[in-house]
N, C-alpha and C positions, 0 to 999 in steps of 0.2 A: 441860050447857052447857060446863063446864070440860073434860070429856073431848073434846067436839067441837072446842073451840079448840086443845087440845093436838094433836089429830089433824091439824088444818090446819097447825100449826107444824111438825110432823114431816114432813109432805109437802113443805112449802116448803123446809125444811132439806135433805131428801133430794134434791129436784130441783135445788137450788143446787149441792150436792156432785156430783151426777151430771153436771151441766153442765160442771164443771171436770175431771172424771175422764176422762183420754184413753182411749177405747176403740177397738177395731178387731176385725174378725172373727178368730176364734181361729187360723185357718190362717196368718194373717200373723204371728202370734206365733212360728211356726216360723222364718220368715225373720228376724225380729228376733233371736231366740236364735242362729240360725246366724251371722248377721252379727256379733253381739257376740263369740261364741266365736272366729270367724275373725279379727276385728280384734285381740283380745287375743293370739291365737296369733301373728299377724304382728308385733305389737309386741315380744313376747318373743323371737321369732326374729331380729328386727332387732337387738336388744341382743346376742344371742348371736353373730351373724355379725360384728358390729362388733368385739366383744371378740376373737374368734378371728382376724380379719384383722389386728388391731393387733399380735398376736404370732404372725404367720404362720410356722409351722414344722411339721415332721413331727408332734411331739406335739400341736400345736394341731389338726391335721387329724384325728388319731386321736381326740382328745377330741370333735370335731364328729361323727365317725362314731358314737362311743359314744352321744352325745346323740340321734342319729337312731334308733339301735337301741332305746334306752330309750323314745323317744317312741312307737314301735310297741307296746311292752309296756304303757306307761302308758295308751295308748288302748285296747288290747285288754282289759285287766283293770281299768280304772278309768273313764276318761272316756266310753268307748263305752256302758257300762252306765248311767252317770249321764244321758247324753243320751237313751237309750231310755226311761228312767223319766220324764224331763222331757217327752219327746214325748207319752207316754201321759197324763201329767198335763194337759198343754195341751189335748189332744184331748178330755179329759173336762170341760173348762170349758164354760160357757154359750157360745152362738154368738158373742156379743160380749163381749170380756173387756178388762180393764184392760191397757194397754200394758206396765206393769211386772210383769205376771204371766207374762212369758216365763221368769222364774225363780221358784221357790218362795220364799216370804218367808224361810224359814230359810237358804236358799242365800245371801241377801244378807249374812248374818253371816259365812259362810265366805269370801265375796268380800272382805269387810273384812279378815279375818285374812290371806288370801293377799296382798292388796295391801300390807298393813303388813309382812308377812314379806319380800316382794320389795324394798320400800324399805329395810328393815333390811339385807338381804343386799347390795344394791348399794352401800350406804354402809359395809359392814364391811371388814375387812382381808383377807377371802378373795380370792385372786387371781381376776381376772375370767375367765381362761380356764377355771377350774374351775366358776365360776358359769354359764358358757356351756353346760356339759353339762346342768345343771338347767333352764336357760331353754330350751334346744333340746328337751329331753324334754317339758316341759310345753307349750311353744308348739306343737311339732309334734303332740302328742296333741290339743290343742284344735282345731287345724285339721282333723285327721283325723276327730274326733268331730263337728265342725260339718257335715260332709258328710251325716250322718244327718238333720239338720234339713232340709237342702235336698232330699234324696231323698224324704222324707216329704211335704214341701210339694208337690213336682212330681207325686208319685203321686196326691195329692188333686186337684190341678188336672186331671191326665189323666183321672181317673175322673169329673170334673165335680162334685166336692163343693165347695160354696161355703163 
């Protein structure tokens, strides 16, 4: 009797939680991840361009070009590989998955560290034109890597995978 009552309570609790849990087909997690990576990349590039245009000069232009070159390298040897691993992880999920599973749970800790570091750097004494190099490199790499999410999503749609 007690076991049966406990089973009913567990099912009620699970159905209540599942009602609140935002789920969607896993292919749409690819779009969510791509949009998030693109949005953060655009935000970082916006900071960088603003800082570089405030001190518009030949050195500022050269620093901007350096940031673009670094973004290709950061994408190639860093973010691109992370995006591909994340895409494979997403595609291995059940057909309907939690909205927040567009990133692995341990990645949320990395995001907290990166956001905190960004806030610290923006409020530090480091000249903004030098920070613009870092922001351009990371922002550009995020946008480049986000294309992998969109490409995989549209290849699934093209193949008729739901």
